[in-house]
N, CA, C and O atoms as a CHARMM CRD file, in Angstrom:
* protein
*
  276
    1    1 MET  N    110.79100 121.10700 104.78400 PROA 1      0.00000
    2    1 MET  CA   111.84800 120.24600 105.23200 PROA 1      0.00000
    3    1 MET  C    112.52000 119.62000 104.01300 PROA 1      0.00000
    4    1 MET  O    111.84400 118.97700 103.20900 PROA 1      0.00000
    5    2 PRO  N    113.82700 119.79000 103.85800 PROA 2      0.00000
    6    2 PRO  CA   114.51500 119.23200 102.69500 PROA 2      0.00000
    7    2 PRO  C    114.60100 117.70300 102.78000 PROA 2      0.00000
    8    2 PRO  O    114.71300 117.12900 103.86300 PROA 2      0.00000
    9    3 LEU  N    114.54700 117.08100 101.64000 PROA 3      0.00000
   10    3 LEU  CA   114.63600 115.62700 101.55000 PROA 3      0.00000
   11    3 LEU  C    116.07800 115.19100 101.77600 PROA 3      0.00000
   12    3 LEU  O    116.98700 115.66800 101.09700 PROA 3      0.00000
   13    4 ARG  N    116.28700 114.29100 102.72400 PROA 4      0.00000
   14    4 ARG  CA   117.63000 113.76800 102.99700 PROA 4      0.00000
   15    4 ARG  C    117.66900 112.32200 102.54300 PROA 4      0.00000
   16    4 ARG  O    116.89900 111.48900 103.02100 PROA 4      0.00000
   17    5 VAL  N    118.56900 112.02900 101.61700 PROA 5      0.00000
   18    5 VAL  CA   118.64300 110.70000 101.02100 PROA 5      0.00000
   19    5 VAL  C    120.10300 110.26000 100.97600 PROA 5      0.00000
   20    5 VAL  O    120.99000 111.03600 100.62100 PROA 5      0.00000
   21    6 ARG  N    120.33400 109.00500 101.33900 PROA 6      0.00000
   22    6 ARG  CA   121.67500 108.43500 101.21500 PROA 6      0.00000
   23    6 ARG  C    121.89100 107.99900  99.76700 PROA 6      0.00000
   24    6 ARG  O    120.93400 107.70800  99.04900 PROA 6      0.00000
   25    7 LEU  N    123.12800 107.95700  99.35500 PROA 7      0.00000
   26    7 LEU  CA   123.44000 107.57700  97.97300 PROA 7      0.00000
   27    7 LEU  C    122.92000 106.18800  97.62700 PROA 7      0.00000
   28    7 LEU  O    122.47300 105.95700  96.50400 PROA 7      0.00000
   29    8 ASP  N    122.97500 105.25600  98.58500 PROA 8      0.00000
   30    8 ASP  CA   122.51200 103.89600  98.28900 PROA 8      0.00000
   31    8 ASP  C    120.99100 103.79700  98.19500 PROA 8      0.00000
   32    8 ASP  O    120.46300 102.73900  97.85300 PROA 8      0.00000
   33    9 GLU  N    120.28800 104.87700  98.49200 PROA 9      0.00000
   34    9 GLU  CA   118.82800 104.90500  98.37300 PROA 9      0.00000
   35    9 GLU  C    118.37200 105.49700  97.04400 PROA 9      0.00000
   36    9 GLU  O    117.18700 105.44300  96.71600 PROA 9      0.00000
   37   10 LEU  N    119.29600 106.05800  96.28200 PROA 10     0.00000
   38   10 LEU  CA   118.94800 106.68100  95.00400 PROA 10     0.00000
   39   10 LEU  C    118.86000 105.63700  93.90100 PROA 10     0.00000
   40   10 LEU  O    119.67400 104.71600  93.84000 PROA 10     0.00000
   41   11 LEU  N    117.88300 105.78400  93.04500 PROA 11     0.00000
   42   11 LEU  CA   117.69500 104.87700  91.92600 PROA 11     0.00000
   43   11 LEU  C    117.26000 105.69600  90.70600 PROA 11     0.00000
   44   11 LEU  O    116.10800 106.12000  90.61400 PROA 11     0.00000
   45   12 PRO  N    118.19200 105.91300  89.77300 PROA 12     0.00000
   46   12 PRO  CA   117.81100 106.65400  88.56700 PROA 12     0.00000
   47   12 PRO  C    116.67700 105.94600  87.82700 PROA 12     0.00000
   48   12 PRO  O    116.62700 104.71600  87.79700 PROA 12     0.00000
   49   13 ALA  N    115.78300 106.70500  87.24100 PROA 13     0.00000
   50   13 ALA  CA   114.60700 106.15400  86.56300 PROA 13     0.00000
   51   13 ALA  C    114.98300 105.13900  85.49100 PROA 13     0.00000
   52   13 ALA  O    114.33200 104.10100  85.37100 PROA 13     0.00000
   53   14 LYS  N    116.01000 105.41800  84.72000 PROA 14     0.00000
   54   14 LYS  CA   116.41200 104.47400  83.66400 PROA 14     0.00000
   55   14 LYS  C    116.88400 103.15700  84.26600 PROA 14     0.00000
   56   14 LYS  O    116.59600 102.08700  83.72800 PROA 14     0.00000
   57   15 THR  N    117.60000 103.23000  85.36800 PROA 15     0.00000
   58   15 THR  CA   118.05200 102.01300  86.04800 PROA 15     0.00000
   59   15 THR  C    116.85500 101.27300  86.63000 PROA 15     0.00000
   60   15 THR  O    116.79000 100.04600  86.55800 PROA 15     0.00000
   61   16 ALA  N    115.91400 102.00300  87.20100 PROA 16     0.00000
   62   16 ALA  CA   114.71400 101.38100  87.77100 PROA 16     0.00000
   63   16 ALA  C    113.94200 100.62400  86.69100 PROA 16     0.00000
   64   16 ALA  O    113.42700  99.53400  86.94100 PROA 16     0.00000
   65   17 ALA  N    113.86400 101.19000  85.51100 PROA 17     0.00000
   66   17 ALA  CA   113.14500 100.53600  84.41700 PROA 17     0.00000
   67   17 ALA  C    113.82300  99.22600  84.01800 PROA 17     0.00000
   68   17 ALA  O    113.15100  98.24400  83.70100 PROA 17     0.00000
   69   18 ARG  N    115.15000  99.21700  84.03500 PROA 18     0.00000
   70   18 ARG  CA   115.90100  98.01500  83.64700 PROA 18     0.00000
   71   18 ARG  C    115.97400  96.98500  84.76900 PROA 18     0.00000
   72   18 ARG  O    115.96200  95.78200  84.51200 PROA 18     0.00000
   73   19 GLU  N    116.04900  97.45400  86.00800 PROA 19     0.00000
   74   19 GLU  CA   116.36200  96.57200  87.12600 PROA 19     0.00000
   75   19 GLU  C    115.28400  96.55400  88.21100 PROA 19     0.00000
   76   19 GLU  O    115.60000  96.43500  89.39400 PROA 19     0.00000
   77   20 LEU  N    114.03200  96.66900  87.82000 PROA 20     0.00000
   78   20 LEU  CA   112.95900  96.69700  88.80500 PROA 20     0.00000
   79   20 LEU  C    112.93200  95.44000  89.67900 PROA 20     0.00000
   80   20 LEU  O    112.76000  95.56500  90.89200 PROA 20     0.00000
   81   21 PRO  N    113.09200  94.24300  89.12500 PROA 21     0.00000
   82   21 PRO  CA   113.08600  93.06100  90.00700 PROA 21     0.00000
   83   21 PRO  C    114.17000  93.13000  91.09200 PROA 21     0.00000
   84   21 PRO  O    113.92200  92.73200  92.23100 PROA 21     0.00000
   85   22 ARG  N    115.34100  93.62000  90.76200 PROA 22     0.00000
   86   22 ARG  CA   116.42000  93.75100  91.75400 PROA 22     0.00000
   87   22 ARG  C    116.04500  94.78100  92.82100 PROA 22     0.00000
   88   22 ARG  O    116.28400  94.56000  94.00900 PROA 22     0.00000
   89   23 ALA  N    115.46200  95.89800  92.40200 PROA 23     0.00000
   90   23 ALA  CA   115.05000  96.92900  93.34700 PROA 23     0.00000
   91   23 ALA  C    113.98700  96.38100  94.30100 PROA 23     0.00000
   92   23 ALA  O    114.04000  96.63700  95.50400 PROA 23     0.00000
   93   24 LEU  N    113.03400  95.63900  93.77200 PROA 24     0.00000
   94   24 LEU  CA   111.99700  95.04800  94.61200 PROA 24     0.00000
   95   24 LEU  C    112.59100  94.04800  95.60000 PROA 24     0.00000
   96   24 LEU  O    112.16900  93.98400  96.75500 PROA 24     0.00000
   97   25 ARG  N    113.56100  93.27600  95.14800 PROA 25     0.00000
   98   25 ARG  CA   114.23100  92.32000  96.02200 PROA 25     0.00000
   99   25 ARG  C    114.93700  93.03500  97.17600 PROA 25     0.00000
  100   25 ARG  O    114.89400  92.57200  98.31600 PROA 25     0.00000
  101   26 ARG  N    115.58500  94.16400  96.87800 PROA 26     0.00000
  102   26 ARG  CA   116.24700  94.94600  97.92700 PROA 26     0.00000
  103   26 ARG  C    115.25400  95.38200  98.99400 PROA 26     0.00000
  104   26 ARG  O    115.56500  95.35600 100.18500 PROA 26     0.00000
  105   27 LEU  N    114.06400  95.77900  98.57200 PROA 27     0.00000
  106   27 LEU  CA   113.03400  96.19600  99.52200 PROA 27     0.00000
  107   27 LEU  C    112.49100  95.00300 100.30600 PROA 27     0.00000
  108   27 LEU  O    112.32900  95.07100 101.52500 PROA 27     0.00000
  109   28 GLU  N    112.21400  93.92400  99.60500 PROA 28     0.00000
  110   28 GLU  CA   111.61000  92.75500 100.24100 PROA 28     0.00000
  111   28 GLU  C    112.54700  92.07900 101.23000 PROA 28     0.00000
  112   28 GLU  O    112.08700  91.52100 102.22600 PROA 28     0.00000
  113   29 THR  N    113.84300  92.11600 100.97800 PROA 29     0.00000
  114   29 THR  CA   114.80600  91.47000 101.87300 PROA 29     0.00000
  115   29 THR  C    115.22000  92.38600 103.01500 PROA 29     0.00000
  116   29 THR  O    115.91600  91.95900 103.93500 PROA 29     0.00000
  117   30 GLY  N    114.79600  93.64400 102.96000 PROA 30     0.00000
  118   30 GLY  CA   115.16300  94.58900 104.01200 PROA 30     0.00000
  119   30 GLY  C    116.49900  95.26400 103.77600 PROA 30     0.00000
  120   30 GLY  O    116.96400  96.03100 104.62000 PROA 30     0.00000
  121   31 GLU  N    117.12500  94.98700 102.63300 PROA 31     0.00000
  122   31 GLU  CA   118.38400  95.67100 102.29400 PROA 31     0.00000
  123   31 GLU  C    118.16100  97.18300 102.19600 PROA 31     0.00000
  124   31 GLU  O    119.05500  97.97500 102.49600 PROA 31     0.00000
  125   32 ALA  N    116.96200  97.56600 101.77400 PROA 32     0.00000
  126   32 ALA  CA   116.59100  98.98200 101.69100 PROA 32     0.00000
  127   32 ALA  C    115.18300  99.14800 102.25800 PROA 32     0.00000
  128   32 ALA  O    114.32100  98.29200 102.05900 PROA 32     0.00000
  129   33 ASP  N    114.96000 100.24600 102.95800 PROA 33     0.00000
  130   33 ASP  CA   113.62900 100.56200 103.49200 PROA 33     0.00000
  131   33 ASP  C    112.79300 101.24900 102.41900 PROA 33     0.00000
  132   33 ASP  O    111.57800 101.06300 102.34900 PROA 33     0.00000
  133   34 HSD  N    113.45100 102.03400 101.59600 PROA 34     0.00000
  134   34 HSD  CA   112.80900 102.74200 100.49600 PROA 34     0.00000
  135   34 HSD  C    113.87600 103.09600  99.46400 PROA 34     0.00000
  136   34 HSD  O    115.06700 103.11700  99.77500 PROA 34     0.00000
  137   35 LEU  N    113.44900 103.36900  98.25800 PROA 35     0.00000
  138   35 LEU  CA   114.34100 103.80300  97.18500 PROA 35     0.00000
  139   35 LEU  C    113.74100 105.06400  96.56800 PROA 35     0.00000
  140   35 LEU  O    112.54700 105.11600  96.27200 PROA 35     0.00000
  141   36 VAL  N    114.57100 106.06200  96.38000 PROA 36     0.00000
  142   36 VAL  CA   114.12600 107.32400  95.79700 PROA 36     0.00000
  143   36 VAL  C    114.46200 107.29900  94.31400 PROA 36     0.00000
  144   36 VAL  O    115.63100 107.26900  93.93200 PROA 36     0.00000
  145   37 ILE  N    113.43800 107.31200  93.49300 PROA 37     0.00000
  146   37 ILE  CA   113.63600 107.28800  92.04700 PROA 37     0.00000
  147   37 ILE  C    113.85700 108.71500  91.57400 PROA 37     0.00000
  148   37 ILE  O    113.08400 109.62200  91.88000 PROA 37     0.00000
  149   38 THR  N    114.93700 108.88700  90.81700 PROA 38     0.00000
  150   38 THR  CA   115.30000 110.21700  90.33700 PROA 38     0.00000
  151   38 THR  C    115.20700 110.28800  88.82000 PROA 38     0.00000
  152   38 THR  O    115.31800 109.28300  88.11700 PROA 38     0.00000
  153   39 ASN  N    115.00200 111.48900  88.34700 PROA 39     0.00000
  154   39 ASN  CA   115.04100 111.77100  86.91400 PROA 39     0.00000
  155   39 ASN  C    115.80100 113.07500  86.75800 PROA 39     0.00000
  156   39 ASN  O    115.40200 114.11200  87.28800 PROA 39     0.00000
  157   40 ARG  N    116.89700 113.00700  86.02600 PROA 40     0.00000
  158   40 ARG  CA   117.78300 114.16900  85.86800 PROA 40     0.00000
  159   40 ARG  C    118.24100 114.70600  87.22600 PROA 40     0.00000
  160   40 ARG  O    118.27000 115.91300  87.46400 PROA 40     0.00000
  161   41 ASN  N    118.59300 113.77300  88.09900 PROA 41     0.00000
  162   41 ASN  CA   119.11600 114.06600  89.43500 PROA 41     0.00000
  163   41 ASN  C    118.11900 114.73600  90.37600 PROA 41     0.00000
  164   41 ASN  O    118.51100 115.26600  91.41600 PROA 41     0.00000
  165   42 GLU  N    116.85500 114.71700  90.02800 PROA 42     0.00000
  166   42 GLU  CA   115.81700 115.27800  90.88300 PROA 42     0.00000
  167   42 GLU  C    114.93700 114.14500  91.41500 PROA 42     0.00000
  168   42 GLU  O    114.51900 113.28400  90.64100 PROA 42     0.00000
  169   43 PRO  N    114.64900 114.12800  92.71200 PROA 43     0.00000
  170   43 PRO  CA   113.75300 113.09600  93.25100 PROA 43     0.00000
  171   43 PRO  C    112.36600 113.21800  92.61900 PROA 43     0.00000
  172   43 PRO  O    111.80500 114.31000  92.53600 PROA 43     0.00000
  173   44 ARG  N    111.82500 112.09000  92.17700 PROA 44     0.00000
  174   44 ARG  CA   110.51200 112.10100  91.51900 PROA 44     0.00000
  175   44 ARG  C    109.50200 111.19500  92.20000 PROA 44     0.00000
  176   44 ARG  O    108.30200 111.47000  92.16800 PROA 44     0.00000
  177   45 ALA  N    109.97700 110.10400  92.82400 PROA 45     0.00000
  178   45 ALA  CA   109.06000 109.14900  93.45400 PROA 45     0.00000
  179   45 ALA  C    109.82500 108.33800  94.48700 PROA 45     0.00000
  180   45 ALA  O    111.05500 108.30200  94.49200 PROA 45     0.00000
  181   46 VAL  N    109.06100 107.68400  95.36800 PROA 46     0.00000
  182   46 VAL  CA   109.65900 106.81000  96.36700 PROA 46     0.00000
  183   46 VAL  C    109.03500 105.42900  96.21700 PROA 46     0.00000
  184   46 VAL  O    107.81400 105.28200  96.16400 PROA 46     0.00000
  185   47 LEU  N    109.89500 104.42800  96.14900 PROA 47     0.00000
  186   47 LEU  CA   109.45700 103.04600  96.02000 PROA 47     0.00000
  187   47 LEU  C    109.54500 102.38700  97.39100 PROA 47     0.00000
  188   47 LEU  O    110.60700 102.36700  98.01200 PROA 47     0.00000
  189   48 ILE  N    108.41200 101.84400  97.86200 PROA 48     0.00000
  190   48 ILE  CA   108.35000 101.17000  99.15300 PROA 48     0.00000
  191   48 ILE  C    107.54900  99.88400  98.98600 PROA 48     0.00000
  192   48 ILE  O    106.87600  99.69500  97.97300 PROA 48     0.00000
  193   49 THR  N    107.62200  99.00500  99.97700 PROA 49     0.00000
  194   49 THR  CA   106.82400  97.78300  99.92600 PROA 49     0.00000
  195   49 THR  C    105.36200  98.10200 100.24300 PROA 49     0.00000
  196   49 THR  O    105.04400  99.15600 100.79400 PROA 49     0.00000
  197   50 VAL  N    104.50100  97.18300  99.88600 PROA 50     0.00000
  198   50 VAL  CA   103.07600  97.33400 100.18100 PROA 50     0.00000
  199   50 VAL  C    102.87400  97.38200 101.69600 PROA 50     0.00000
  200   50 VAL  O    102.05000  98.14800 102.19600 PROA 50     0.00000
  201   51 GLU  N    103.62800  96.56100 102.41600 PROA 51     0.00000
  202   51 GLU  CA   103.50200  96.55000 103.87300 PROA 51     0.00000
  203   51 GLU  C    103.82400  97.92100 104.45900 PROA 51     0.00000
  204   51 GLU  O    103.10800  98.41000 105.33200 PROA 51     0.00000
  205   52 ARG  N    104.89500  98.53800 103.98300 PROA 52     0.00000
  206   52 ARG  CA   105.28900  99.86500 104.48100 PROA 52     0.00000
  207   52 ARG  C    104.21800 100.90000 104.11300 PROA 52     0.00000
  208   52 ARG  O    103.88800 101.76800 104.92100 PROA 52     0.00000
  209   53 TYR  N    103.68500 100.80400 102.90400 PROA 53     0.00000
  210   53 TYR  CA   102.63900 101.71900 102.46200 PROA 53     0.00000
  211   53 TYR  C    101.41700 101.61400 103.37300 PROA 53     0.00000
  212   53 TYR  O    100.83400 102.62500 103.76400 PROA 53     0.00000
  213   54 GLU  N    101.03300 100.36800 103.70700 PROA 54     0.00000
  214   54 GLU  CA    99.89100 100.16700 104.59900 PROA 54     0.00000
  215   54 GLU  C    100.16400 100.75300 105.98200 PROA 54     0.00000
  216   54 GLU  O     99.26900 101.33300 106.59600 PROA 54     0.00000
  217   55 GLU  N    101.40600 100.60500 106.48100 PROA 55     0.00000
  218   55 GLU  CA   101.77800 101.20600 107.76800 PROA 55     0.00000
  219   55 GLU  C    101.60600 102.72400 107.72200 PROA 55     0.00000
  220   55 GLU  O    101.06800 103.32500 108.65100 PROA 55     0.00000
  221   56 LEU  N    102.06500 103.33100 106.63800 PROA 56     0.00000
  222   56 LEU  CA   101.94500 104.77600 106.49200 PROA 56     0.00000
  223   56 LEU  C    100.48600 105.21300 106.43900 PROA 56     0.00000
  224   56 LEU  O    100.10900 106.22000 107.03800 PROA 56     0.00000
  225   57 LEU  N     99.67000 104.44800 105.71900 PROA 57     0.00000
  226   57 LEU  CA    98.24300 104.77300 105.64600 PROA 57     0.00000
  227   57 LEU  C     97.58800 104.67500 107.01600 PROA 57     0.00000
  228   57 LEU  O     96.81300 105.55200 107.39900 PROA 57     0.00000
  229   58 ARG  N     97.89500 103.60900 107.76000 PROA 58     0.00000
  230   58 ARG  CA    97.33000 103.45600 109.10500 PROA 58     0.00000
  231   58 ARG  C     97.75300 104.62500 109.98800 PROA 58     0.00000
  232   58 ARG  O     96.94000 105.16400 110.73800 PROA 58     0.00000
  233   59 GLY  N     99.02100 105.01800 109.90200 PROA 59     0.00000
  234   59 GLY  CA    99.50000 106.15300 110.69200 PROA 59     0.00000
  235   59 GLY  C     98.79700 107.43800 110.31500 PROA 59     0.00000
  236   59 GLY  O     98.47700 108.25400 111.17900 PROA 59     0.00000
  237   60 ALA  N     98.55500 107.62300 109.02100 PROA 60     0.00000
  238   60 ALA  CA    97.86300 108.82800 108.56300 PROA 60     0.00000
  239   60 ALA  C     96.41800 108.82300 109.04100 PROA 60     0.00000
  240   60 ALA  O     95.89100 109.85900 109.44500 PROA 60     0.00000
  241   61 LEU  N     95.78100 107.66800 108.99800 PROA 61     0.00000
  242   61 LEU  CA    94.38600 107.56700 109.45500 PROA 61     0.00000
  243   61 LEU  C     94.29600 107.81800 110.95100 PROA 61     0.00000
  244   61 LEU  O     93.37300 108.49000 111.41000 PROA 61     0.00000
  245   62 ILE  N     95.22800 107.29500 111.70600 PROA 62     0.00000
  246   62 ILE  CA    95.24100 107.52500 113.15900 PROA 62     0.00000
  247   62 ILE  C     95.45700 109.01400 113.43900 PROA 62     0.00000
  248   62 ILE  O     94.79700 109.58800 114.30500 PROA 62     0.00000
  249   63 GLY  N     96.38000 109.63500 112.70600 PROA 63     0.00000
  250   63 GLY  CA    96.63300 111.04900 112.86700 PROA 63     0.00000
  251   63 GLY  C     95.42600 111.89600 112.52500 PROA 63     0.00000
  252   63 GLY  O     95.13800 112.88600 113.19800 PROA 63     0.00000
  253   64 THR  N     94.72400 111.50500 111.47900 PROA 64     0.00000
  254   64 THR  CA    93.51500 112.22500 111.07100 PROA 64     0.00000
  255   64 THR  C     92.42100 112.07400 112.12100 PROA 64     0.00000
  256   64 THR  O     91.72500 113.03500 112.44700 PROA 64     0.00000
  257   65 ALA  N     92.27500 110.86300 112.64500 PROA 65     0.00000
  258   65 ALA  CA    91.25500 110.62200 113.66800 PROA 65     0.00000
  259   65 ALA  C     91.58100 111.41000 114.93500 PROA 65     0.00000
  260   65 ALA  O     90.68300 111.97800 115.55700 PROA 65     0.00000
  261   66 ALA  N     92.84000 111.44900 115.31900 PROA 66     0.00000
  262   66 ALA  CA    93.24300 112.17300 116.52100 PROA 66     0.00000
  263   66 ALA  C     93.02100 113.67600 116.35700 PROA 66     0.00000
  264   66 ALA  O     92.70000 114.36700 117.32400 PROA 66     0.00000
  265   67 ALA  N     93.19200 114.17700 115.14300 PROA 67     0.00000
  266   67 ALA  CA    93.01900 115.60900 114.90100 PROA 67     0.00000
  267   67 ALA  C     91.55200 116.03200 115.00300 PROA 67     0.00000
  268   67 ALA  O     91.25700 117.20300 115.24000 PROA 67     0.00000
  269   68 THR  N     90.64000 115.08300 114.82600 PROA 68     0.00000
  270   68 THR  CA    89.21700 115.43100 114.87700 PROA 68     0.00000
  271   68 THR  C     88.63500 115.29400 116.26700 PROA 68     0.00000
  272   68 THR  O     87.47900 115.65100 116.49800 PROA 68     0.00000
  273   69 ILE  N     89.42600 114.78100 117.19700 PROA 69     0.00000
  274   69 ILE  CA    88.91700 114.60800 118.57600 PROA 69     0.00000
  275   69 ILE  C     88.98900 115.90700 119.32400 PROA 69     0.00000
  276   69 ILE  O     88.60900 115.96800 120.49300 PROA 69     0.00000
């Protein structure tokens, strides 16, 4: 499945290094759900809040548990 990203979700790595506090604020205020960090126009990582990460982990654990039933 190809990655679909809006332009406002892209964050070049060099910009992320300079403006990490601003990026974190965007996530914490809900302005962004996630930010895709790019290097040379290629997606390399996704920045999310700890709360969102925990939600994803819980969903993965539930999915894993359901698969073993």
